[in-house]
C-alpha positions in Angstrom: -8.6 64.5 -32.3 -12.6 63.2 -33.1 -14.5 66.1 -34.0 -17.7 64.3 -34.4 -19.6 63.3 -31.4 -21.4 60.7 -33.5 -18.0 58.9 -34.2 -17.1 59.4 -30.7 -20.2 57.5 -29.4 -19.6 55.1 -32.2 -16.3 54.2 -31.2 -17.3 53.9 -27.3 -20.3 51.8 -27.8 -18.4 49.2 -30.4 -15.3 49.2 -27.7 -18.0 48.7 -25.0 -19.6 45.8 -27.1 -16.4 44.0 -28.0 -15.4 44.0 -24.2 -18.6 42.5 -23.1 -18.7 40.1 -25.9 -14.8 39.0 -24.6 -15.9 38.6 -21.1 -19.2 37.0 -21.9 -17.1 34.3 -23.7 -15.3 33.3 -20.1 -18.3 34.1 -17.8 -21.3 33.0 -20.0 -20.2 30.2 -21.6 -17.6 28.8 -19.3 -18.9 30.4 -16.0 -20.7 26.9 -14.7 -18.1 24.4 -15.7 -15.0 23.5 -13.7 -12.0 24.4 -15.7 -8.9 22.5 -15.8 -6.0 22.9 -13.1 -3.5 24.3 -15.7 -5.6 26.9 -17.0 -6.5 28.0 -13.4 -2.9 27.9 -12.6 -2.3 30.3 -15.4 -5.1 32.8 -14.8 -3.6 33.2 -11.2 -0.8 34.9 -12.8 -2.8 37.5 -15.1 -3.2 40.1 -12.7 0.7 40.0 -11.9 1.5 40.1 -15.6 -0.9 43.1 -16.4 0.4 45.7 -13.8 4.1 45.8 -15.0 2.8 45.6 -18.7 1.0 49.0 -18.2 4.0 50.5 -16.1 7.0 49.1 -17.9 6.5 51.8 -20.8 6.2 54.8 -18.6 9.3 54.2 -16.7 11.5 53.1 -20.1 9.9 56.1 -22.1 8.3 58.5 -19.9 5.9 61.2 -21.5 7.5 63.8 -18.9 10.9 63.5 -20.3 9.9 63.1 -24.1 10.5 59.6 -24.2 13.9 59.5 -23.2 15.2 57.2 -20.2 15.0 58.7 -16.7 17.6 57.6 -14.2 15.1 58.9 -11.5 12.4 56.9 -12.9 14.3 53.9 -13.6 15.8 54.1 -9.6 12.3 54.3 -8.6 11.1 51.3 -10.1 14.2 49.4 -9.2 13.5 50.4 -5.7 9.8 49.4 -5.9 10.6 45.9 -7.2 13.1 45.0 -4.6 11.1 46.2 -1.5 8.2 44.5 -2.9 10.2 41.2 -3.7 11.6 41.1 -0.3 9.2 42.4 1.9 6.0 41.0 0.0 4.2 44.1 1.1 2.5 46.1 -1.5 1.6 49.1 0.3 5.4 49.6 1.6 6.8 48.9 -2.3 4.4 51.4 -3.7 5.4 53.9 -1.1 9.4 53.5 -1.3 8.7 54.4 -5.4 7.1 57.5 -4.6 9.6 58.4 -2.1 12.5 57.7 -4.3 10.5 59.0 -7.4 9.7 62.3 -5.6 12.9 62.6 -3.8 15.1 61.9 -7.0 12.8 64.5 -8.6 13.1 67.2 -5.9 17.1 66.6 -5.9 17.5 66.7 -9.5 15.4 69.9 -10.1 
């Protein structure tokens, strides 16, 4: 826990500057140039890779269960993945995962 407000604002400002610098490297220096096809192909998958990377720890080691794997969360993740893969519909996948998760919690609890 940060008790000193100066330390907190220093961390916030430094993280903001670091984030700006990383973004500027791509938009400021490369923004007006044509990128090679292989770079564009790899960048297309960045958003698809970020979401699972953020969600996977919450499914495998949920804080709500003290870090222990939970069958309800695992089944909700599998249902979401299956509906998303077969239907190609993001909203249907999200709704299915929510229904399975909350239905499983309701039935188990």
